[in-house]
N, C-alpha and C positions, 0 to 999 in steps of 0.2 A: 752905581752902588754906593751906599753910605754905610760906614762901618766904624767901629771903635778901634782905631789903630794905636791910640794912646789912652791913658786913663784907666779907671778901675775895670772896665769891660774889655780891655785890650787882649787878654788871653782868649776871649771868644772871637773878637774882631779880626785879629791877624790870621787865625786859622780859617775863618770863614772866607776871607778874601783869597787866601792861597787856594782853597778848595774850589771856590767858584771859578777862579781863573783856570784851574786845571780842567774843570768840566767844560768851560768854553773852548779851551784848546782841543779837547777830545772831540767836541762837536764840530769845530772848524776843520779838524783833520779828516772828519767823515764827510765833508762837503758843505758844512754850515746849514743855512736855511735857504733851500731852493737855489743853491750855488752862491749865496751871499755869506760872507764871513761876519761874525759878530765882534764888536769891540767893547771893552769895558772901561768906564771911567770910575775911579774910586775916590771918594772924599772922606776925610776923617772927621767924625762927629765928636771926637775927644771924650766919649762916654757922657756927654752932656746933652740932655734933652732940649735945652734952650737953643742949642746951635743947629738943631735938625731942620726947622722950617726954612731957614735961609739957604742951607745946603740943597734941600730938595727943590726950592725955587730956581736955584742956579742950574741944577741938572735939567729940570723941565724946560727952562727957557733956552738952554743950550742944545736942545734937540733930543734929549733922552726920552724914549717912548715907553720905557719900563724902568722902574727903580726896584732894587733889591736891598733888603736890610732889616734891622739895623744894629745887631750884635747883642743887645740885652733888652729885657722887657721895658724898663722905664723909657729908654730912647725910642723904642719901637712904638710905644703907645702914642708918643708925639708924632712920629713918622706916619702912623695910620691916620691920625686926625688931619695931618697936612696933605696926605694923598687924596683924601676926599675933597678937600678944599681946592686943590690944584687940578683935580680930575685926571690924575695920572695913575696907572696901575702900579701897585706896590706888592711885590712877592715877599712874604715873610717866611723864610725857610724853617727856623727852629725856635724862634722866640716864643715863650710859653704863656705869658700872662693872659688871663681871660679878657681883660680890658682892652687888649689890642683890637679885638673885634667889637666888644661891647654889645650894644643892641643890634649891630649889623652895620656893614660898610659896603659901599658900592664899588670901590676901587681897590680894596685890600683883600689879599688871598693868603690865608694862613695855612701852611702845610702840616705843621705838627699839631698834636692834640693840645688842648689847654690843660693846665695843671688841675683846674677845678672840675674838668669834665669827668663824668661817671666812668668813662673808659680811658681816662688819662693816666699818667704815670703814677701819681700818688695812690689813687684807688687801686690800680693794678698791683702795686707793690704790696699792699695790705692783703689782697687775695692770694698772692704768691706765697707769702710767709704763712698765712693762716692755713692754706691748703696743705703745705708741706708739714706743718705742725700737726694737723689733724690726722694725716696719714701715719704719723709716728705715734699717735695716741697721746700727744702731749699738748693739748689745747692751751694756748696762752691765756692767762687770767688778767694780766695788767700790761699797760703800755704807757710810755711817757714821751712827750714831744718837746724837742728843742729846735728852734728855727730862727733864721735871720729875719729881722723885722721889716726888711724892704725887698723889692724885687718880686719874684714869683713865689717866695716861700710862705708868706701868709696864706696864699691860695692853697699851697700844699698842706699846711696845717688844717685848713678848713676841709679839704678833701679827705685827708687821713681821718679826721674826727668824724666826718659824716659817714664814711664807709664803715668804720668800726661800729658806730651807733646803729646804723641801719642793717648791716649784714652780720655783725658779730657782737650783739649786745652783751654777751657774757664777758667781754673784755672791758675792764674798767680803766679809763684814762686817768692816771694819777695826777698829772699836772701838764700844763702847756706853758712853756717858758720861751720868750723871745729874747734875742740879744741884738745889740747894735754892731753890725759887722765892721763898721768903720772904726769903732772904738774898742772892740774887745780883742785882747791879745792873750789873756789868761783865762782858760776855760776850766781851770781846776775847781773853782767854786761851783760852777754849774754841774760838773761831773760828780763832785762830792754829794751834791744834793740828789742827783739821780741815783748814785750808788746807795745812798741811805734808803731810798724808796725801793730799789731793786726791782724795777719792772722786768717782765719777761721780754718785752719788745722795746727797744730804744730807737725812736724815730728822730732823724736829724736832717735839717735842711740848711744848706749854706753854700756860698760860692767858694772858690779855691782858698781865698784868704781866711775863711772860717774853717773849712773842712781840714785844711792842711795843718791846722793847730789843734783842732778838736780831737781828732783820732789819736795822734801821739799822746795827748793828755789822757785820753781814755786808757791807752796801753799802760802808761805810767801809774795809773790808779790801781792796777791789778784786778779790776773788776771786769768780768766777762759776761755781759748780758746774753741771754739765749739767742737773741737776734738783734742785729743792728740793721736798720732800714733807712735808706736815704732817697733823695730824688734829685736828679739832674745836678747842675752846679758843680761843686767841688768833687762830689763822689764819683762823677763820671769823667772828670778831666783826665787827659792822657797822663798827667804827672801824679795823679792821686796814689796809685799803687807804689811807685818808687819813692814817693815823698813820705808816706805815712808808715810804710813797712809792713810787718806781719799782721798788724791789727786790721789791715784791709781784707785779709782772707776771710771769706764767708759773708762779707757785706752784701746785702740785697738792696738793689737800687732801681727805681724807675729810671730808665735809661733811653736815650735817643736811639742808640744803634750800637752794634758791635761788629767787628770784622768777621766774626764766626757765624754770622747769618748765612743761611744757604741761599744762593742765587738761583735764578731760573735755569733750567737745563739749557746748555749751550750758550749761556750769556757771555758776551764779550767783556762787559764791564761788571765786576764783582766786588762785594765788600772787601774781600782780602786783596784783590787787585788794586783797588783804590788806596788801601792802607799802605801797601808795598810801594806804590808809585809816589805817594806823598812822602814817605820816609826817604826814598831815593832822591827826590827833588829838593827836600828841605833838610838836608844834613842830618839825617837820622831821627828827626822828630816824628813822634807817633801821633796820628790824628785821632780824634774821638768823634762822637756823634754830632757835635757842632759842625765840624767840617763836612761830615758825610751828608747831612741835610742840605748844606749849601751846594755841594757837588751834585746831589740828586736833583736839586731845584732847577738845574740847567735842563734836565729832561722835561720838566713841566713847561718851562719857558719855550723850549724848542717845539714841543707839541702845539702850543698856542700860536707861536709865530708862523709855523708852517701851515696852519689851517686858517689863520686870520685873513679876511677878505682883503685887507690892506695892512701889511705888517709895518707900515710907517705911520699908522694912525692909532692914537691912544684908545679911542672908543672901540675900534675894531679888535685891538689886542685884548681889551677888557672883556668883550663878548666872547672871544676865543678862549680866554682863561676860564670863563664860566662853563664852557663846554668840555674842558679837559676831562678825560676818563681813563684812569690808569688802574688796572685791576689789582696789581700787587707788585712785588719786587721785579724789576726789569720790564715792567708792563708798558712803558712808554715806547714811542717809535724808535728811539735811538738806544734803548736799554740802559740809560744813565740813571734811572731811578733805582737806587741800591738800598732803599729803606724797606722795612718789613711789611708795611701796609700800603694800600693804594691811595689814589687821589680822586676825589669828586667833590667839588665845592657846592655848598648849599647857597641859598639866597643871601645869607648873611656874610658869606666869604669864608666860612669855616670848612675845613676838609672833613666831610662826614665819614670818611673811611679811615681817619687817623685813629690809631689805637696805641696806647702806651705799652712799650716794651719793658720787660723787667729782666735784669741780668743779676747774676751772683758771681762774685769774684772767687773763682776756683782755680787752684794751681797758678795763681798770678795772672789769670785772664778773665775778661768779662764774658761769661758764658750765658747765652740767652736761656732763660728757664721758664718764662711765662710771657704770653699765653701759649697754649700747647702747640699751636700750629707753627710757632716760631722757635720753640724750645729745642736746644741741642742736648740738654741734660736736665735732671731733676733738681729742684731746690733742696739744699741740705739744711735741715733743722734738727737740733740746735746747731748754731755755728760751731766750727771746729774749736 
C-alpha cells in the first residue's frame, strides 16, 4: 500500500491505512485466503506525485502482487500510470479524478465513481437538491460555484455545470470562481461576492483546509443561501461538523458513504459496526467515507485472490479482479463491502456499478438522502 501519511493529503492517507488494516485483520480472523493470512506493507508518498513511481517499483520488486492507494487524486494519477508500466494490479478505493483511468488502463481498478461521471457525486447532488426544491414548489432560479483549482474539484465544477445545463436549464449559473487552496486563508471576499449575487444554490468544492475556513466565514457573513451543496473533500471529512459548527446543518453533499447506510440482512460487517470499531481502536476518532472505501476494498481484494488461478501471480490476480461481481452492500464473499453500490469493472478499469451517494447533514449526522434506494430520509429544502 502507498498512502499519504504526511503532507497535504495526510488526513485521507492516515485514515485509509488504518481502515485497510482493519479490513485485513477482519479477513485474517475469518481464515484469510484459503487458509493463508495477508500482510500489508505501507509506504509514505508524502502527498507528492513525484515520489510514487520509486515507491511502487520498490513494492513490486519486493514481492507485492497487489498495490492499493494512493490517498488523493494527484498522487493516484501517477500511481495509475506507474501500475500499467510495472504491470502490477493497483486497487484505487476512493480517489475520484477521472484522469486516474483516463482512456483506460489494464492494471488499474477504480472502485468509486469519477467526479465527472453522469452518475457521480457532483451530478447526483444537483439532482438531490433540485428534486427536493421542486417537491416544495420552490424551483431554484440561480446557482453559483466556488471551487478549489486543483485535485478533483475542477471536475466537480464541470459536472455541476453540465448537469444544470442539460437537466435544469432554467437555473442560471451566475459565476464560477476558483481559488488556490494552498494560498487562500481569507474567504470573506469570495463570500461577499456570492452574497451580493444571492444565488439560490451555493456550490462549494474544497478539501478540509478550504472547507473548514469557508463555512465559518459564510456563517459570519450572516447570509443564508437556500441551499449549500458540496462534494467530497472537506464537506465529508469526519471533522467537518464539529469544526464549522451550526452552519453545517442542512449542507447537501455528494458523499462517499455514511454509517447510517442500511446493511444487508444478517450482515456481520455493517457500516455502523465499522464506524464503532474504528472509533474504539483509534482513540475516539470518527471515520468517514475515505476509510469506509478502503475497508470495503478488502472485500474486493479477497474475492479476487480467492478465485485467482495463482494468487501469487500478478497477471492471474489482474484477471480475477476483472471478474469480480458484487451486487451491492455486503455482496462480496466475506461481507466486507459496506458501500452502498456494487462492483463490476468494465474493460477500462472503471467500476460500472459505482453510483454517487448524496447525504444531508440533519441533526448533526450525515443522513443518506439520494438516490432513493439508499435514502434514509428526504432532502430538506430550503436549508434550516
